[in-house]
C-alpha positions as CSV (number, residue, x, y, z in Angstrom):
1,M,-6.7,-31.4,-35.6
2,P,-3.0,-31.2,-36.5
3,K,-0.5,-31.9,-33.8
4,L,3.2,-31.3,-33.6
5,N,6.0,-32.8,-31.5
6,C,8.1,-30.4,-29.4
7,P,11.8,-30.8,-30.4
8,D,12.9,-30.3,-26.8
9,C,10.4,-32.0,-24.4
10,Q,9.0,-34.4,-27.1
11,R,5.4,-33.8,-26.0
12,D,2.6,-33.7,-28.5
13,I,1.1,-30.2,-28.8
14,G,-2.2,-29.3,-30.4
15,M,-1.9,-26.3,-32.8
16,H,-4.4,-24.5,-30.6
17,E,-2.1,-24.8,-27.6
18,L,0.9,-23.1,-29.2
19,K,1.9,-19.6,-28.1
20,A,2.6,-17.4,-31.1
21,K,4.5,-14.1,-31.1
22,T,4.6,-11.9,-34.2
23,T,7.0,-9.0,-34.5
24,T,8.0,-6.5,-37.2
25,V,11.4,-6.8,-38.7
26,Q,13.6,-3.9,-40.0
27,S,13.0,-5.0,-43.7
28,G,9.4,-4.1,-43.3
29,G,8.0,-7.6,-42.9
30,F,6.9,-9.8,-40.0
31,S,8.5,-12.6,-38.1
32,T,6.4,-15.2,-36.1
33,K,7.9,-17.5,-33.5
34,Y,6.0,-20.3,-31.8
35,R,6.5,-21.5,-28.2
36,C,5.8,-24.8,-26.6
37,P,3.4,-24.2,-23.7
38,F,5.0,-27.0,-21.6
39,C,8.8,-26.3,-21.8
40,R,8.7,-22.9,-23.5
41,T,11.0,-23.9,-26.3
42,D,10.9,-21.4,-29.2
43,M,10.3,-22.7,-32.8
44,D,10.7,-20.7,-36.0
45,S,8.6,-23.1,-38.1
46,V,6.1,-25.6,-36.9
47,A,6.0,-27.4,-40.3
48,D,9.2,-29.2,-39.3
49,Y,7.6,-30.8,-36.2
50,L,4.2,-31.9,-37.5
51,V,3.3,-35.5,-36.6
């Protein structure tokens, strides 16, 4: 199972542990942000932090 490294607390997070929040944007699309369950840091893209 893929894991990522939180940029703030440096903990390894399983993809299933991430908190995701999807919202609509004015241009008619969607925006999804991901949150570390340990330190609550928001991340726009998890691809940058995969280990």
